[in-house]
Residue frames as a rotation matrix with the C-alpha (Angstrom) as fourth column:
MET 1
0.760 -0.649 -0.012 -20.54
-0.647 -0.756 -0.099 4.35
0.055 0.083 -0.995 -7.94
LYS 2
0.549 -0.660 -0.513 -17.23
0.159 0.685 -0.710 2.67
0.820 0.308 0.482 -8.76
LYS 3
0.933 -0.273 0.235 -15.08
-0.286 -0.165 0.944 1.91
-0.219 -0.948 -0.232 -5.71
ILE 4
0.544 -0.825 -0.154 -11.31
0.040 0.209 -0.977 2.12
0.838 0.525 0.146 -6.13
ALA 5
0.885 -0.390 -0.253 -8.76
0.326 0.132 0.936 1.09
-0.332 -0.911 0.244 -3.51
LEU 6
0.658 -0.732 0.176 -5.52
-0.363 -0.513 -0.778 3.09
0.660 0.448 -0.603 -3.62
PHE 7
0.938 -0.341 0.067 -2.63
0.135 0.536 0.833 1.06
-0.320 -0.772 0.549 -2.21
GLY 8
0.562 -0.825 0.051 0.86
-0.379 -0.312 -0.871 2.51
0.735 0.471 -0.489 -2.45
THR 9
0.954 -0.286 -0.092 3.80
0.231 0.502 0.834 0.96
-0.192 -0.816 0.544 -0.67
SER 10
0.499 -0.865 -0.045 7.42
-0.834 -0.465 -0.298 1.78
0.237 0.186 -0.954 -0.02
ALA 11
0.832 -0.120 0.542 8.08
-0.177 0.868 0.463 -1.90
-0.526 -0.481 0.701 0.75
ASP 12
0.406 -0.810 -0.424 11.65
-0.845 -0.156 -0.511 -2.88
0.347 0.565 -0.748 0.03
PRO 13
-0.944 0.267 -0.194 11.04
-0.154 0.163 0.974 -5.61
0.292 0.950 -0.113 -1.15
PRO 14
-0.041 0.985 0.166 7.27
-0.961 -0.085 0.264 -6.22
0.274 -0.148 0.950 -1.32
THR 15
-0.838 -0.336 0.430 6.32
-0.508 0.768 -0.390 -9.30
-0.199 -0.545 -0.814 0.70
ALA 16
-0.747 0.607 -0.272 3.79
0.438 0.757 0.485 -12.12
0.500 0.243 -0.831 0.82
GLY 17
-0.449 0.576 -0.683 1.95
0.681 -0.275 -0.679 -9.93
-0.579 -0.770 -0.269 3.33
HIS 18
-0.586 0.209 -0.783 1.46
-0.473 -0.873 0.121 -7.24
-0.658 0.441 0.610 0.70
GLN 19
-0.882 0.244 -0.403 0.22
-0.261 0.458 0.849 -9.88
0.392 0.855 -0.341 -1.71
LYS 20
-0.626 0.675 -0.391 -2.37
0.779 0.568 -0.267 -11.10
0.042 -0.472 -0.881 0.82
ILE 21
-0.388 0.455 -0.802 -3.63
0.223 -0.798 -0.560 -7.52
-0.894 -0.396 0.208 1.28
ILE 22
-0.708 0.071 -0.703 -3.86
-0.638 -0.491 0.593 -6.85
-0.303 0.868 0.392 -2.46
LYS 23
-0.861 0.411 -0.298 -5.73
0.176 0.792 0.585 -10.11
0.477 0.452 -0.754 -3.04
TRP 24
-0.461 0.706 -0.537 -8.19
0.809 0.085 -0.582 -9.26
-0.366 -0.703 -0.610 -0.24
LEU 25
-0.482 0.246 -0.841 -8.71
-0.198 -0.966 -0.169 -5.76
-0.854 0.085 0.514 -1.67
SER 26
-0.894 0.095 -0.438 -9.50
-0.434 0.055 0.899 -7.27
0.110 0.994 -0.008 -5.09
GLN 27
-0.669 0.677 -0.307 -12.41
0.635 0.735 0.237 -9.14
0.386 -0.037 -0.922 -3.49
HIS 28
-0.100 0.617 -0.781 -13.88
0.864 -0.335 -0.375 -5.99
-0.493 -0.712 -0.500 -1.92
TYR 29
-0.083 0.008 -0.997 -13.32
-0.202 -0.979 0.009 -3.20
-0.976 0.202 0.083 -4.50
ASP 30
0.895 0.441 0.065 -14.13
0.012 0.123 -0.992 -2.70
-0.446 0.889 0.105 -8.16
TRP 31
0.659 -0.741 0.130 -10.52
0.143 -0.046 -0.989 -1.73
0.739 0.670 0.076 -8.89
VAL 32
0.795 -0.519 -0.314 -7.28
0.367 -0.001 0.930 -1.95
-0.484 -0.854 0.190 -6.93
ALA 33
0.764 -0.580 0.281 -4.58
-0.063 -0.501 -0.863 0.52
0.642 0.642 -0.419 -7.96
VAL 34
0.795 -0.574 -0.196 -1.15
0.447 0.335 0.830 -0.40
-0.411 -0.747 0.523 -6.60
TRP 35
0.717 -0.634 0.291 2.17
-0.044 -0.457 -0.888 1.40
0.696 0.624 -0.355 -6.89
ALA 36
0.214 -0.763 -0.610 5.66
0.971 0.237 0.043 1.47
0.111 -0.601 0.791 -5.41
ALA 37
0.854 0.115 0.507 6.62
0.088 -0.993 0.077 4.71
0.513 -0.021 -0.858 -3.73
ASP 38
-0.366 -0.930 -0.020 9.67
0.379 -0.129 -0.916 6.33
0.850 -0.343 0.400 -2.24
ASN 39
0.716 0.518 -0.468 9.41
0.625 -0.177 0.760 7.19
0.310 -0.837 -0.451 1.42
PRO 40
0.376 -0.602 0.705 11.20
-0.188 -0.794 -0.578 10.38
0.908 0.085 -0.411 2.49
PHE 41
0.589 -0.112 0.801 11.61
-0.808 -0.095 0.581 8.90
0.011 -0.989 -0.147 5.99
LYS 42
0.814 -0.343 0.469 13.54
0.228 0.931 0.285 5.84
-0.534 -0.125 0.836 4.77
GLU 43
0.261 -0.819 -0.511 17.16
-0.810 -0.473 0.345 5.93
-0.525 0.324 -0.787 3.71
GLN 44
-0.637 -0.750 -0.175 18.96
-0.707 0.478 0.522 3.87
-0.308 0.456 -0.835 1.09
GLN 45
0.339 0.803 0.491 15.98
-0.339 0.591 -0.732 2.24
-0.878 0.082 0.472 -0.54
THR 46
-0.429 -0.333 0.839 16.39
0.606 0.582 0.541 -0.06
-0.669 0.741 -0.048 -3.52
PRO 47
-0.949 0.040 -0.311 15.78
-0.227 -0.771 0.595 2.03
-0.216 0.636 0.741 -6.66
LEU 48
-0.227 0.973 -0.029 12.09
-0.605 -0.164 -0.779 2.58
-0.763 -0.159 0.627 -7.38
PRO 49
0.049 0.285 -0.957 12.08
-0.963 0.267 0.030 0.80
0.264 0.921 0.288 -10.78
HIS 50
-0.767 -0.361 -0.531 13.21
-0.230 0.926 -0.298 -2.44
0.600 -0.107 -0.793 -9.09
ARG 51
-0.868 0.478 0.133 10.59
-0.049 0.183 -0.982 -2.15
-0.494 -0.859 -0.136 -6.35
ALA 52
-0.034 0.866 -0.499 7.90
-0.862 -0.278 -0.423 -1.46
-0.505 0.416 0.756 -8.96
ALA 53
-0.236 -0.116 -0.965 9.01
-0.763 0.637 0.110 -4.50
0.602 0.762 -0.239 -10.99
MET 54
-0.968 -0.130 -0.215 8.84
0.029 0.792 -0.610 -6.72
0.250 -0.597 -0.762 -7.89
LEU 55
-0.565 0.825 0.000 5.42
-0.341 -0.233 -0.911 -5.33
-0.751 -0.515 0.413 -7.02
ASN 56
-0.001 0.535 -0.845 4.24
-1.000 -0.011 -0.006 -6.10
-0.012 0.845 0.535 -10.55
LEU 57
-0.618 -0.279 -0.735 5.43
-0.343 0.937 -0.067 -9.70
0.707 0.211 -0.675 -10.16
LEU 58
-0.958 0.283 0.057 3.55
0.024 0.276 -0.961 -9.91
-0.287 -0.919 -0.271 -6.86
ILE 59
-0.217 0.918 -0.331 0.35
-0.706 -0.382 -0.596 -8.66
-0.674 0.104 0.732 -8.53
THR 60
-0.126 0.112 -0.986 0.69
-0.911 0.379 0.159 -10.95
0.392 0.918 0.055 -11.55
ASP 61
-0.883 -0.317 -0.346 1.18
-0.162 0.898 -0.410 -13.93
0.440 -0.306 -0.844 -9.23
ILE 62
-0.662 0.699 0.271 -2.24
-0.429 -0.057 -0.902 -13.29
-0.615 -0.713 0.337 -7.64
GLN 63
-0.939 0.345 0.010 -4.15
0.168 0.432 0.886 -14.12
0.301 0.833 -0.464 -10.84
ALA 64
-0.709 0.699 -0.097 -7.21
-0.259 -0.386 -0.885 -12.22
-0.656 -0.602 0.455 -9.63
PRO 65
-0.469 0.585 0.662 -10.38
0.754 0.655 -0.045 -13.79
-0.460 0.478 -0.748 -11.09
LEU 66
0.604 0.770 -0.208 -11.92
0.575 -0.601 -0.555 -10.36
-0.552 0.215 -0.806 -11.73
GLY 67
-0.031 -0.712 0.702 -8.76
0.966 -0.201 -0.162 -8.94
0.257 0.673 0.694 -13.32
ASN 68
0.748 0.498 0.440 -9.23
0.374 -0.863 0.341 -5.84
0.549 -0.090 -0.831 -11.21
ILE 69
0.647 -0.646 -0.405 -5.70
0.297 -0.276 0.914 -5.25
-0.703 -0.711 0.014 -9.91
SER 70
0.696 -0.492 0.523 -3.09
0.554 -0.095 -0.827 -3.20
0.456 0.866 0.206 -11.72
LEU 71
-0.150 -0.823 -0.548 0.25
0.880 -0.364 0.304 -1.61
-0.450 -0.437 0.779 -11.14
GLU 72
0.751 0.418 0.511 -0.40
0.585 -0.780 -0.221 2.12
0.306 0.465 -0.831 -11.55
GLN 73
-0.014 -0.910 -0.413 3.15
0.994 -0.059 0.097 3.37
-0.112 -0.409 0.905 -11.11
GLU 74
-0.437 -0.134 0.889 2.31
0.481 -0.870 0.105 6.82
0.760 0.474 0.445 -12.49
LEU 75
0.667 0.730 0.147 0.35
0.214 -0.377 0.901 7.47
0.713 -0.570 -0.407 -9.24
SER 76
0.261 -0.633 -0.729 3.55
0.954 0.283 0.096 7.37
0.145 -0.721 0.678 -7.20
SER 77
0.221 -0.223 0.950 4.34
-0.017 -0.974 -0.224 10.57
0.975 0.033 -0.219 -5.32
TRP 78
-0.802 -0.509 -0.312 5.84
0.339 0.042 -0.940 11.56
0.492 -0.860 0.139 -1.95
ARG 79
-0.821 0.566 0.078 2.57
-0.475 -0.600 -0.643 13.37
-0.317 -0.565 0.762 -1.26
THR 80
-0.706 0.593 0.386 -0.59
0.566 0.801 -0.195 11.28
-0.425 0.081 -0.902 -1.15
LEU 81
0.180 0.776 -0.605 -2.71
0.073 -0.624 -0.778 14.30
-0.981 0.096 -0.169 -2.07
GLU 82
-0.245 -0.354 -0.903 -0.80
-0.862 -0.346 0.370 14.47
-0.444 0.869 -0.220 -5.37
THR 83
-0.982 -0.062 0.176 -1.41
-0.002 0.946 0.324 10.74
-0.187 0.318 -0.929 -5.86
LEU 84
-0.233 0.971 0.050 -5.14
0.567 0.177 -0.804 11.32
-0.790 -0.159 -0.592 -5.41
GLU 85
0.179 0.250 -0.952 -5.08
-0.499 -0.810 -0.307 14.17
-0.848 0.530 -0.021 -7.95
LYS 86
-0.704 -0.490 -0.514 -3.43
-0.695 0.326 0.641 11.83
-0.147 0.808 -0.570 -10.46
ALA 87
-0.834 0.453 0.313 -6.03
0.402 0.890 -0.216 9.14
-0.377 -0.054 -0.925 -9.71
LYS 88
0.089 0.916 -0.390 -8.84
0.224 -0.400 -0.888 11.63
-0.970 -0.008 -0.241 -10.35
LEU 89
-0.128 -0.198 -0.972 -7.31
-0.846 -0.489 0.212 12.55
-0.517 0.849 -0.105 -13.69
ARG 90
-0.934 -0.307 -0.185 -7.22
-0.358 0.808 0.467 8.85
0.006 0.502 -0.865 -14.58
TRP 91
-0.760 0.636 -0.134 -10.65
0.632 0.771 0.077 7.69
0.152 -0.026 -0.988 -13.26
GLY 92
-0.250 0.692 0.677 -12.58
0.171 -0.657 0.735 10.90
0.953 0.300 0.046 -12.67
ASN 93
-0.783 0.004 0.622 -14.38
-0.530 -0.528 -0.664 12.48
0.326 -0.849 0.415 -9.72
ASP 94
0.242 0.964 0.109 -17.46
-0.930 0.198 0.308 10.26
0.276 -0.176 0.945 -9.75
VAL 95
0.103 -0.358 -0.928 -15.57
0.075 0.933 -0.351 7.48
0.992 -0.034 0.123 -7.94
GLU 96
0.930 0.085 0.358 -15.35
-0.350 -0.091 0.932 6.48
0.111 -0.992 -0.055 -4.30
TYR 97
0.149 -0.964 -0.221 -11.63
-0.249 0.179 -0.952 6.44
0.957 0.197 -0.214 -3.49
THR 98
0.996 0.062 0.071 -10.36
-0.086 0.286 0.954 4.51
0.039 -0.956 0.290 -0.49
LEU 99
0.174 -0.982 0.079 -6.82
-0.729 -0.182 -0.659 5.04
0.662 0.057 -0.748 0.69
VAL 100
0.885 0.075 -0.460 -5.42
0.153 0.886 0.438 1.83
0.440 -0.458 0.772 2.15
ILE 101
0.086 -0.873 0.481 -2.83
-0.732 -0.382 -0.564 2.15
0.676 -0.303 -0.671 4.91
GLY 102
-0.113 -0.227 -0.967 -1.22
0.446 0.858 -0.254 -0.23
0.888 -0.460 0.004 7.36
SER 103
0.816 0.493 -0.301 -1.90
0.453 -0.225 0.862 0.20
0.358 -0.840 -0.407 11.05
ASP 104
0.014 -0.899 -0.438 1.74
0.964 -0.103 0.243 1.25
-0.264 -0.426 0.865 11.47
LEU 105
-0.692 -0.297 0.658 0.90
0.565 -0.790 0.238 4.53
0.449 0.537 0.714 9.65
VAL 106
0.335 0.942 -0.028 -2.15
0.753 -0.249 0.609 5.53
0.566 -0.225 -0.793 11.71
ILE 107
0.415 -0.184 -0.891 -0.15
0.783 -0.428 0.452 7.44
-0.464 -0.885 -0.034 14.31
GLN 108
-0.595 -0.745 -0.302 1.75
0.460 -0.623 0.632 9.53
-0.659 0.237 0.714 11.72
LEU 109
-0.233 0.569 0.788 -1.20
0.960 0.008 0.279 10.21
0.153 0.822 -0.548 9.41
PRO 110
0.716 0.585 -0.382 -2.19
0.643 -0.766 0.033 13.53
-0.273 -0.269 -0.924 11.07
ARG 111
0.153 -0.755 -0.637 1.25
0.011 -0.644 0.765 14.92
-0.988 -0.124 -0.090 10.07
TRP 112
-0.223 -0.220 0.950 0.87
0.883 0.366 0.293 14.16
-0.412 0.904 0.112 6.36
TYR 113
-0.970 -0.230 -0.080 0.91
0.155 -0.837 0.525 16.97
-0.188 0.497 0.847 3.80
HIS 114
-0.649 0.758 -0.073 -2.48
-0.735 -0.599 0.317 18.78
0.196 0.259 0.946 3.67
ILE 115
-0.982 0.184 -0.051 -4.10
0.191 0.951 -0.245 15.87
0.004 -0.250 -0.968 5.47
GLU 116
-0.389 0.899 -0.201 -7.44
0.014 -0.212 -0.977 17.64
-0.921 -0.382 0.070 5.95
ASP 117
-0.084 0.303 -0.949 -7.75
-0.936 -0.350 -0.029 18.21
-0.341 0.887 0.313 2.19
LEU 118
-0.784 -0.281 -0.553 -6.93
-0.482 0.837 0.259 14.56
0.390 0.470 -0.792 1.56
LEU 119
-0.917 0.398 0.031 -9.40
0.263 0.659 -0.705 13.26
-0.301 -0.638 -0.709 4.15
LYS 120
-0.224 0.860 -0.459 -12.24
-0.511 -0.505 -0.696 15.27
-0.830 0.078 0.552 2.56
GLN 121
0.062 0.168 -0.984 -11.76
-0.997 -0.025 -0.067 13.31
-0.036 0.985 0.166 -0.66
VAL 122
-0.386 -0.260 -0.885 -11.07
-0.387 0.917 -0.100 9.71
0.837 0.304 -0.454 0.40
LYS 123
0.877 0.427 0.223 -12.21
-0.417 0.443 0.793 7.07
0.240 -0.788 0.566 2.80
LEU 124
-0.220 -0.959 0.177 -9.51
-0.946 0.165 -0.280 5.36
0.240 -0.229 -0.943 4.84
LEU 125
0.866 0.334 -0.371 -9.11
-0.232 0.927 0.293 1.63
0.442 -0.168 0.881 5.20
VAL 126
0.072 -0.838 0.542 -6.68
-0.997 -0.072 0.021 0.56
0.021 -0.542 -0.840 7.90
ILE 127
0.492 -0.036 -0.870 -5.14
-0.196 0.969 -0.151 -2.89
0.848 0.245 0.470 7.56
PRO 128
0.844 -0.206 0.494 -4.27
-0.487 0.087 0.869 -4.33
-0.222 -0.975 -0.027 10.99
ARG 129
0.350 -0.826 -0.443 -0.62
-0.350 0.323 -0.879 -5.31
0.869 0.462 -0.176 11.12
PRO 130
0.711 -0.110 -0.694 0.86
0.591 0.627 0.507 -7.65
0.379 -0.771 0.511 13.73
GLY 131
-0.226 -0.846 -0.482 2.84
0.974 -0.184 -0.134 -5.65
0.024 -0.500 0.866 16.30
TYR 132
-0.950 -0.042 0.309 1.01
0.080 -0.991 0.110 -2.33
0.301 0.129 0.945 15.64
VAL 133
-0.452 0.805 -0.384 -1.93
0.789 0.161 -0.593 -1.58
-0.416 -0.571 -0.708 17.89
ILE 134
-0.460 0.444 0.769 -4.70
0.386 -0.681 0.623 0.57
0.800 0.583 0.142 16.44
ASP 135
-0.703 0.145 -0.696 -5.46
0.681 -0.145 -0.718 2.86
-0.205 -0.979 0.003 19.35
ASN 136
0.264 0.954 0.140 -8.65
0.965 -0.261 -0.040 4.88
-0.002 0.146 -0.989 19.74
ILE 137
0.299 -0.209 -0.931 -6.77
0.285 -0.912 0.296 8.12
-0.911 -0.354 -0.213 20.48
SER 138
-0.756 -0.642 -0.128 -5.03
0.027 -0.227 0.974 8.04
-0.654 0.732 0.189 17.08
LEU 139
-0.564 0.631 0.532 -8.26
0.814 0.317 0.488 7.11
0.139 0.708 -0.692 15.29
GLU 140
0.421 0.749 -0.512 -10.10
0.822 -0.554 -0.134 9.95
-0.384 -0.364 -0.848 17.04
LYS 141
-0.186 -0.578 -0.795 -7.43
0.054 -0.814 0.579 12.47
-0.981 0.064 0.182 15.93
ILE 142
-0.951 -0.152 0.270 -7.99
0.253 0.120 0.960 11.35
-0.178 0.981 -0.075 12.34
ARG 143
-0.130 0.980 0.152 -11.77
0.982 0.106 0.157 11.61
0.137 0.169 -0.976 12.71
GLU 144
0.314 0.204 -0.927 -11.37
0.529 -0.848 -0.008 15.13
-0.788 -0.488 -0.375 14.12
LEU 145
-0.608 -0.600 -0.520 -9.51
-0.162 -0.547 0.821 16.02
-0.777 0.584 0.236 10.92
GLY 146
0.059 0.754 -0.655 -12.47
-0.920 -0.213 -0.328 14.73
-0.387 0.622 0.681 8.89
GLY 147
-0.779 -0.491 -0.391 -11.36
-0.611 0.734 0.295 11.15
0.142 0.469 -0.872 8.33
LYS 148
0.505 0.862 0.053 -13.88
-0.863 0.506 0.000 8.43
-0.026 -0.045 0.999 7.54
ILE 149
-0.501 -0.864 0.038 -12.15
-0.862 0.495 -0.112 5.28
0.078 -0.089 -0.993 8.81
ALA 150
0.806 0.576 -0.135 -12.84
-0.553 0.815 0.173 1.59
0.209 -0.065 0.976 8.42
ILE 151
-0.194 -0.825 0.531 -10.74
-0.837 0.422 0.349 -1.22
-0.512 -0.377 -0.772 9.84
ALA 152
-0.142 0.096 -0.985 -10.27
-0.809 0.561 0.172 -4.16
0.570 0.822 -0.002 7.46
SER 153
0.707 0.425 0.565 -11.53
-0.659 0.685 0.310 -7.57
-0.255 -0.592 0.765 8.51
LEU 154
0.767 -0.598 -0.232 -8.11
0.292 0.648 -0.704 -8.89
0.571 0.472 0.672 7.59
THR 155
0.750 -0.661 -0.024 -4.89
-0.272 -0.341 0.900 -9.01
-0.603 -0.668 -0.436 9.53
GLY 156
0.560 -0.625 -0.543 -1.71
-0.733 -0.068 -0.677 -8.78
0.386 0.778 -0.496 7.54
LEU 157
0.706 -0.405 -0.580 0.87
0.402 0.904 -0.143 -11.56
0.583 -0.133 0.802 7.77
ASP 158
0.879 -0.468 -0.095 3.54
-0.096 -0.367 0.925 -11.29
-0.468 -0.804 -0.367 10.43
VAL 159
0.238 -0.809 0.537 6.26
0.954 0.298 0.026 -10.66
-0.181 0.506 0.843 7.85
SER 160
0.755 -0.016 -0.656 8.30
-0.011 -1.000 0.011 -7.62
-0.656 -0.001 -0.755 6.94
SER 161
0.870 -0.487 0.080 10.64
0.026 -0.115 -0.993 -6.40
0.493 0.866 -0.087 4.26
THR 162
0.346 -0.755 0.557 13.16
-0.909 -0.417 0.000 -5.64
0.232 -0.507 -0.830 7.00
ALA 163
0.492 -0.125 0.862 13.22
-0.417 0.835 0.359 -9.33
-0.764 -0.536 0.358 8.03
PHE 164
0.889 -0.191 0.417 14.22
0.445 0.579 -0.683 -10.26
-0.111 0.793 0.599 4.51
ARG 165
0.685 -0.652 0.327 16.85
-0.236 -0.622 -0.747 -7.54
0.690 0.434 -0.579 4.18
GLN 166
0.220 -0.619 0.754 18.44
-0.967 -0.239 0.086 -8.28
0.127 -0.748 -0.651 7.55
GLN 167
-0.104 -0.201 0.974 17.99
-0.607 0.789 0.098 -12.05
-0.788 -0.581 -0.204 7.89
LYS 168
-0.687 -0.103 -0.719 17.29
-0.712 0.292 0.639 -13.17
0.144 0.951 -0.274 4.30
ASP 169
-0.563 0.601 0.567 14.07
-0.101 0.630 -0.770 -14.84
-0.820 -0.491 -0.294 5.53
HIS 170
-0.978 0.112 -0.174 12.70
-0.164 0.094 0.982 -16.31
0.127 0.989 -0.074 2.29
GLN 171
-0.512 0.845 -0.154 9.35
0.855 0.484 -0.186 -17.15
-0.082 -0.227 -0.970 3.95
THR 172
-0.316 0.313 -0.896 8.68
0.219 -0.894 -0.390 -13.42
-0.923 -0.319 0.214 3.80
LEU 173
-0.443 -0.012 -0.896 8.60
-0.720 -0.591 0.364 -13.26
-0.534 0.807 0.253 -0.01
THR 174
0.716 0.663 0.220 6.88
-0.314 0.587 -0.746 -14.93
-0.624 0.465 0.628 -2.95
PRO 175
0.236 -0.668 0.706 8.87
0.608 0.668 0.429 -17.14
-0.758 0.328 0.563 -5.38
PRO 176
0.560 -0.062 0.826 8.67
0.769 -0.332 -0.546 -14.68
0.308 0.941 -0.138 -8.34
VAL 177
0.915 -0.244 0.322 10.03
-0.320 -0.925 0.207 -11.86
0.248 -0.292 -0.924 -6.16
ILE 178
0.546 -0.752 0.369 12.83
-0.129 0.360 0.924 -14.09
-0.828 -0.552 0.100 -4.82
ASP 179
0.338 -0.388 0.857 13.76
0.868 0.481 -0.125 -15.05
-0.364 0.786 0.499 -8.41
TYR 180
0.777 -0.001 0.630 13.85
0.353 -0.828 -0.436 -11.38
0.521 0.561 -0.643 -9.41
ILE 181
0.869 -0.458 0.186 16.06
-0.433 -0.524 0.733 -10.48
-0.238 -0.718 -0.654 -6.44
TYR 182
0.300 -0.797 0.525 18.63
0.232 0.594 0.770 -13.15
-0.925 -0.110 0.363 -7.33
ARG 183
0.416 -0.097 0.904 18.51
0.908 0.109 -0.405 -12.35
-0.059 0.989 0.133 -11.05
GLU 184
0.721 -0.049 0.691 19.08
0.181 -0.950 -0.256 -8.63
0.669 0.309 -0.676 -10.40
LYS 185
-0.182 -0.850 -0.494 21.57
0.737 0.215 -0.641 -9.26
0.651 -0.481 0.587 -7.56
LEU 186
0.151 0.355 0.922 19.65
-0.336 -0.859 0.386 -7.13
0.930 -0.369 -0.011 -5.07
TYR 187
0.779 0.231 0.583 20.14
-0.594 -0.028 0.804 -7.06
0.202 -0.973 0.116 -1.29
VAL 188
0.638 -0.626 -0.450 23.63
0.476 0.779 -0.409 -8.58
0.606 0.047 0.794 -1.43
């Protein structure tokens, strides 16, 4: 059975940490579908087309040997269940879908739209993120809702989009993304 990792992000901008995660996913899944998403809990995000373009540059820069990573922007939705429905239309039902989330989202996952329906249809892969503890109480709540959870054997980089926006920390980003930001005059 084909295994597809679903990795959406509202990163503004996408960082070297996201790139590390995507590269790792490409070594563990048959296909890695990536997209930029709007987050209803974040205000004043850079327009989605710019974030998708930066994410595409991040993916292209990986040069995955298996060629199994793609920007699938049409999957983007505020509701992950809708994203999964779009993925099933694209790749079918005879696929093992794994939803990839950062450890910072574990605590809020039980409040997501129709979470029980979503958890019946996907596996969850949690990426440990520096500064965000994965606690057993939160994991148990997800399991009680039907979640099948795995913790990645990877820890994300200690970088954040916020660090770039607030402090212009260039170590956070990859060169192609930095070039795009200056060319498009973003975050000024």
